[in-house]
MARBA-3410 file (N, C-alpha, C, O; in Angstrom, 1 decimal):
138
116.2,74.8,115.1,116.6,76.2,115.0,115.7,77.0,114.0,115.4,76.4,113.0 ~ 115.2,78.2,114.4,114.4,78.9,113.6,115.2,79.7,112.4,116.2,80.3,112.6 ~ 114.7,79.6,111.2,115.4,80.2,110.1,114.8,81.6,109.9,113.6,81.8,110.0 ~ 115.7,82.5,109.7,115.2,83.9,109.5,114.9,84.1,108.1,115.6,83.6,107.2 ~ 113.9,84.8,107.8,113.4,85.1,106.4,114.1,86.4,105.9,114.3,87.4,106.7
114.5,86.4,104.7,115.1,87.5,104.0,113.9,88.4,103.5,112.9,87.9,103.0 ~ 114.1,89.8,103.6,113.2,90.8,103.1,113.9,91.4,102.1,115.0,91.9,102.4 ~ 113.3,91.6,100.8,113.9,92.2,99.7,113.2,93.6,99.6,112.1,93.8,99.3 ~ 114.0,94.6,99.9,113.6,96.0,99.6,114.4,96.6,98.4,115.6,96.7,98.5 ~ 113.6,96.9,97.3,114.3,97.4,96.2,115.1,98.5,96.5,114.7,99.3,97.3
116.3,98.7,95.9,117.2,99.8,96.1,116.6,101.1,95.7,116.9,102.2,96.2 ~ 115.7,101.1,94.6,115.1,102.2,94.0,113.6,102.3,94.5,112.8,102.7,93.7 ~ 113.3,102.0,95.8,111.9,101.9,96.2,111.3,103.3,96.1,110.1,103.4,95.6 ~ 112.0,104.4,96.4,111.4,105.8,96.3,111.0,106.0,94.9,109.9,106.4,94.6 ~ 111.9,105.8,93.9,111.6,106.0,92.5,110.4,105.1,91.9,109.6,105.5,91.1
110.4,103.9,92.5,109.3,103.0,92.0,108.0,103.6,92.6,107.0,103.7,91.9 ~ 108.0,104.0,93.9,106.7,104.5,94.5,106.4,105.8,93.7,105.2,106.0,93.4 ~ 107.3,106.7,93.4,106.9,107.9,92.6,106.4,107.4,91.2,105.3,108.0,90.8 ~ 106.9,106.5,90.5,106.3,106.1,89.3,105.0,105.6,89.4,104.1,105.9,88.6 ~ 104.8,104.8,90.5,103.4,104.3,90.8,102.4,105.4,91.0,101.2,105.4,90.5
102.8,106.4,91.7,101.9,107.5,92.0,101.6,108.2,90.7,100.5,108.4,90.4 ~ 102.6,108.5,89.9,102.4,109.2,88.6,101.5,108.4,87.7,100.7,108.9,87.0 ~ 101.7,106.9,87.7,101.0,106.1,86.8,99.5,106.0,87.2,98.6,106.1,86.3 ~ 99.2,105.9,88.5,97.9,105.8,89.1,97.2,107.3,88.8,96.1,107.3,88.3 ~ 97.9,108.2,89.1,97.4,109.6,88.8,96.9,109.8,87.3,95.8,110.2,87.0
97.9,109.5,86.4,97.7,109.7,85.0,96.4,108.8,84.6,95.5,109.3,83.9 ~ 96.4,107.6,85.0,95.2,106.8,84.7,93.9,107.5,85.0,93.0,107.7,84.2 ~ 93.9,107.9,86.3,92.6,108.5,86.7,92.4,110.0,86.1,91.3,110.5,86.0 ~ 93.5,110.6,85.8,93.3,111.9,85.1,92.6,111.6,83.8,91.6,112.2,83.5 ~ 93.2,110.7,83.0,92.4,110.3,81.7,91.0,109.8,81.8,90.1,110.1,81.1
90.9,108.9,82.9,89.6,108.4,83.1,88.6,109.5,83.4,87.5,109.5,82.8 ~ 88.8,110.5,84.2,87.9,111.5,84.5,87.8,112.5,83.4,86.7,113.1,83.3 ~ 88.8,112.7,82.6,88.6,113.6,81.5,87.8,113.0,80.4,86.8,113.5,80.0 ~ 88.3,111.8,80.0,87.6,111.2,78.8,86.3,110.5,79.2,85.3,110.8,78.5 ~ 86.2,109.7,80.1,85.0,109.0,80.4,84.0,109.9,81.3,82.9,110.0,81.0
84.6,110.4,82.4,83.8,111.2,83.2,83.2,112.5,82.5,82.0,112.8,82.7 ~ 84.0,113.2,81.8,83.5,114.5,81.2,82.8,114.2,80.0,81.6,114.7,79.9 ~ 83.3,113.4,79.0,82.8,113.3,77.6,81.7,112.3,77.5,80.8,112.5,76.7 ~ 81.7,111.2,78.3,80.8,110.1,78.4,79.7,110.3,79.4,78.5,110.0,79.1 ~ 80.0,110.7,80.6,79.1,110.8,81.7,78.7,112.2,82.0,77.9,112.5,82.9
79.2,113.1,81.2,78.9,114.5,81.3,79.0,115.1,82.7,78.2,115.9,83.1 ~ 80.1,114.7,83.4,80.5,115.3,84.7,81.3,116.6,84.3,81.8,116.8,83.2 ~ 81.3,117.5,85.2,82.0,118.8,85.0,83.5,118.5,84.7,84.1,117.6,85.3 ~ 84.1,119.2,83.8,85.5,119.0,83.4,86.4,119.1,84.7,86.2,120.1,85.5 ~ 87.3,118.2,85.0,88.2,118.4,86.1,89.1,119.6,86.1,89.9,119.8,85.1
89.1,120.4,87.2,89.9,121.5,87.3,91.2,121.1,87.7,91.5,120.0,88.1 ~ 92.2,122.0,87.7,93.5,121.7,88.2,93.5,121.3,89.7,94.3,120.5,90.1 ~ 92.7,121.8,90.4,92.5,121.5,91.8,92.0,120.0,92.0,92.5,119.3,92.9 ~ 91.1,119.6,91.1,90.6,118.2,91.1,91.7,117.2,90.8,91.8,116.2,91.4 ~ 92.6,117.6,89.8,93.7,116.8,89.4,94.9,116.8,90.5,95.6,115.8,90.6
94.9,117.8,91.2,95.9,117.9,92.4,95.4,117.0,93.5,96.1,116.3,94.2 ~ 94.0,117.0,93.7,93.5,116.1,94.8,93.7,114.5,94.4,94.1,113.7,95.2 ~ 93.5,114.3,93.1,93.8,112.9,92.7,95.2,112.5,93.0,95.5,111.4,93.5 ~ 96.1,113.5,92.6,97.6,113.2,92.7,97.9,113.0,94.2,98.7,112.2,94.6 ~ 97.4,113.9,95.0,97.7,113.8,96.5,97.1,112.5,97.2,97.6,112.0,98.1
95.9,112.1,96.7,95.3,110.9,97.3,96.0,109.8,96.9,96.2,108.9,97.7 ~ 96.5,109.7,95.5,97.2,108.5,95.1,98.6,108.6,95.7,99.2,107.5,96.0 ~ 99.2,109.5,96.0,100.5,109.6,96.7,100.3,109.1,98.2,101.0,108.2,98.6 ~ 99.3,109.6,98.8,99.1,109.0,100.3,98.7,107.6,100.2,99.0,106.9,101.1 ~ 98.0,107.1,99.3,97.7,105.7,99.1,98.9,104.8,98.9,99.0,103.8,99.6
99.8,105.2,98.0,101.0,104.5,97.7,101.9,104.5,99.0,102.5,103.5,99.3 ~ 101.9,105.7,99.7,102.7,105.8,100.9,102.2,104.9,101.9,103.0,104.2,102.6 ~ 100.8,104.7,102.1,100.3,103.8,103.1,100.6,102.4,102.7,101.0,101.6,103.6 ~ 100.5,102.0,101.3,101.0,100.7,100.9,102.3,100.3,101.2,102.6,99.3,101.7 ~ 103.3,101.2,101.0,104.7,101.0,101.2,105.0,100.9,102.8,105.8,100.1,103.3
104.3,101.7,103.5,104.4,101.6,105.0,103.9,100.2,105.5,104.5,99.5,106.4 ~ 102.7,99.9,104.9,102.2,98.6,105.3,103.1,97.4,105.1,103.3,96.5,105.9 ~ 103.7,97.5,103.8,104.5,96.3,103.4,105.8,96.3,104.2,106.4,95.3,104.2 ~ 106.3,97.4,104.8,107.5,97.4,105.7,107.0,96.5,107.0,107.8,95.8,107.5 ~ 105.9,96.6,107.4,105.5,95.8,108.6,105.1,94.4,108.3,105.4,93.5,109.0
104.4,94.2,107.1,104.1,92.8,106.7,104.4,92.7,105.2,103.5,93.0,104.4 ~ 105.6,92.3,104.9,106.1,92.1,103.5,105.2,91.1,102.8,104.7,90.2,103.4 ~ 105.2,91.4,101.5,104.5,90.4,100.5,105.1,89.0,100.6,106.3,88.8,100.4 ~ 104.3,88.0,100.9,104.9,86.6,100.9,105.2,86.2,99.5,104.4,86.6,98.6 ~ 106.3,85.5,99.2,106.7,85.0,97.9,105.7,84.0,97.2,105.5,84.0,96.0
105.0,83.3,98.1,104.0,82.3,97.5,102.7,82.7,97.4,102.4,83.5,98.2 ~ 101.9,82.2,96.6,100.5,82.5,96.5,99.8,81.7,97.6,100.2,80.5,97.9 ~ 98.7,82.3,98.1,98.0,81.5,99.2,97.1,82.4,100.0,97.0,83.6,99.7 ~ 96.6,81.9,101.1,95.7,82.6,102.0,96.3,83.8,102.6,95.6,84.7,103.0 ~ 97.7,83.7,102.9,98.2,84.8,103.6,98.1,86.1,102.7,97.9,87.2,103.2
98.3,86.0,101.5,98.2,87.1,100.6,96.7,87.7,100.6,96.5,88.9,100.6 ~ 95.8,86.8,100.7,94.4,87.1,100.7,94.1,87.9,102.0,93.5,89.0,101.9 ~ 94.5,87.5,103.1,94.3,88.2,104.4,95.0,89.4,104.4,94.5,90.5,104.7 ~ 96.3,89.4,104.0,97.1,90.6,103.9,96.3,91.7,103.1,96.2,92.8,103.5 ~ 95.9,91.3,101.9,95.2,92.4,101.1,94.0,92.9,101.8,93.7,94.1,101.9
93.1,92.0,102.4,91.9,92.4,103.0,92.2,93.4,104.2,91.5,94.4,104.5 ~ 93.3,93.0,105.0,93.7,93.9,106.2,94.3,95.2,105.7,94.5,96.1,106.5 ~ 94.7,95.3,104.4,95.2,96.6,103.9,94.1,97.4,103.3,94.0,98.6,103.5 ~ 93.3,96.7,102.5,92.3,97.5,101.7,91.1,98.0,102.4,90.7,99.1,102.1 ~ 90.5,97.2,103.4,89.4,97.5,104.1,89.6,98.8,104.8,88.8,99.8,104.7
90.6,98.8,105.7,90.9,100.1,106.4,91.3,101.3,105.5,91.0,102.5,105.8 ~ 91.9,101.0,104.3,92.3,102.0,103.3,90.9,102.6,102.7,90.9,103.8,102.3 ~ 89.9,101.9,102.6,88.7,102.3,102.1,88.1,103.3,103.2,87.5,104.3,102.8 ~ 88.2,103.0,104.4,87.7,103.9,105.4,88.5,105.1,105.5,87.9,106.2,105.8 ~ 89.8,105.1,105.4,90.7,106.3,105.4,90.4,107.1,104.1,90.4,108.3,104.1
90.1,106.4,103.1,89.8,107.1,101.8,88.6,107.8,101.8,88.5,108.8,101.1 ~ 87.5,107.2,102.6,86.3,107.9,102.7,86.4,109.3,103.5,85.9,110.3,103.3 ~ 87.3,109.1,104.6,87.5,110.3,105.4,88.3,111.3,104.7,88.0,112.4,105.0 ~ 89.3,111.0,103.8,90.0,111.9,102.9,89.0,112.6,102.0,89.1,113.8,101.8 ~ 88.2,111.8,101.4,87.2,112.4,100.4,86.3,113.4,101.1,86.0,114.5,100.5
85.8,113.0,102.2,85.0,113.9,102.9,85.7,115.3,103.3,85.2,116.4,103.1 ~ 86.9,115.1,103.8,87.7,116.4,104.1,88.0,117.2,102.8,88.0,118.4,102.8 ~ 88.3,116.5,101.8,88.7,117.2,100.5,87.5,117.8,99.7,87.6,118.8,99.0 ~ 86.4,117.0,99.7,85.3,117.3,98.8,84.0,117.6,99.4,83.1,118.1,98.7 ~ 83.9,117.3,100.6,82.6,117.5,101.4,81.6,116.5,101.1,81.9,115.4,100.6
80.4,116.7,101.5,79.3,115.8,101.3,78.9,115.4,99.9,78.3,114.4,99.6 ~ 79.2,116.4,99.0,78.7,116.2,97.5,80.0,116.0,96.6,80.5,116.8,95.9 ~ 80.5,114.7,96.8,81.8,114.4,96.0,81.4,114.3,94.5,80.4,113.8,94.1 ~ 82.4,114.7,93.7,82.4,114.5,92.4,83.3,113.3,91.8,83.2,112.8,90.7 ~ 84.3,113.0,92.7,85.3,112.0,92.2,85.2,111.0,93.2,84.9,111.3,94.4
85.6,109.7,92.9,85.7,108.5,93.9,87.1,108.4,94.4,87.8,107.5,94.1 ~ 87.4,109.4,95.3,88.9,109.5,95.9,89.1,108.3,96.7,90.3,107.8,96.7 ~ 88.0,107.8,97.4,88.4,106.7,98.3,88.8,105.4,97.6,89.5,104.6,98.1 ~ 88.2,105.2,96.4,88.7,104.1,95.6,90.1,104.3,95.1,90.9,103.3,95.0 ~ 90.4,105.5,94.7,91.8,105.8,94.2,92.7,105.6,95.3,93.8,105.1,95.1
92.4,105.8,96.6,93.3,105.7,97.7,93.5,104.3,98.0,94.7,103.9,98.4 ~ 92.4,103.4,97.9,92.5,102.0,98.4,93.3,101.3,97.2,94.2,100.5,97.5 ~ 93.1,101.6,95.9,93.7,101.0,94.7,95.3,101.4,94.8,96.1,100.5,94.6 ~ 95.6,102.5,95.1,96.9,103.0,95.2,97.7,102.3,96.4,98.8,102.0,96.4 ~ 97.0,102.2,97.5,97.5,101.5,98.7,97.9,100.0,98.4,99.0,99.5,98.8
96.9,99.3,97.6,97.1,98.0,97.2,98.3,97.9,96.3,99.2,97.1,96.5 ~ 98.4,98.7,95.4,99.5,98.7,94.3,100.8,98.9,95.0,101.8,98.2,94.8 ~ 100.8,99.9,95.9,102.0,100.4,96.6,102.6,99.3,97.6,103.8,99.3,97.9 ~ 101.7,98.4,98.0,102.2,97.3,99.0,102.9,96.2,98.4,103.2,95.3,99.2 ~ 103.1,96.1,97.1,103.7,95.0,96.5,105.1,95.0,96.3,105.7,94.0,95.8
105.8,96.1,96.6,107.3,96.4,96.3,108.3,95.6,97.3,109.4,95.2,96.9 ~ 107.9,95.5,98.6,108.8,94.8,99.5,108.3,93.3,99.7,107.1,93.1,100.1 ~ 109.2,92.3,99.3,108.8,90.9,99.2,109.6,90.2,100.3,110.8,90.5,100.6 ~ 109.0,89.3,101.0,109.7,88.5,102.1,110.1,87.1,101.4,109.4,86.5,100.6 ~ 111.3,86.7,101.8,111.7,85.3,101.4,112.4,85.2,100.2,112.7,84.1,99.8
112.7,86.2,99.5,113.5,86.0,98.2,114.7,87.0,98.2,114.6,88.1,98.8 ~ 115.8,86.7,97.6,116.9,87.7,97.4,116.6,88.6,96.4,116.9,89.8,96.7 ~ 116.0,88.3,95.2,115.6,89.3,94.2,114.4,88.8,93.5,114.5,87.9,92.6 ~ 113.2,89.2,93.7,112.1,88.8,93.1,112.0,89.0,91.6,111.4,88.1,90.9 ~ 112.5,90.0,91.1,112.5,90.5,89.7,113.8,90.7,89.3,114.7,91.2,90.0
113.9,90.4,88.0,115.3,90.7,87.3,115.5,92.1,87.1,116.6,92.6,86.8 ~ 114.4,93.0,87.1,114.6,94.4,86.8,115.0,95.2,88.0,115.2,96.4,87.8 ~ 115.0,94.6,89.2,115.5,95.4,90.4,116.9,95.7,90.4,117.4,96.3,91.3
END
């Protein structure tokens, strides 16, 4: 008889996703202000640039959560996690390049495609298969 696997979806998934979007956005806001402007002498990010980073991070986390609904994170380490990550991040890079081209054109100042892929990868880790409660903080 086949055993059905339990899928744990945190009850506060929307709040966790929003916190992830804010955290990824804040990291890249600070990165582009401190390192990009003061060390690399890039133009200072405008509020429109910061809004683009926020929107791309939100879209990336949304893609990650949607992906994890179809293929939840396995509880054990192994090859399945590697394949799952590759099947998420490689298309996310392509979608991120398309978003960057739409938002910034051919002469981009920010690496929005990497922000999108990183946010998708981080957002895909909330829904876990095979455990009742993976973390004590849920």
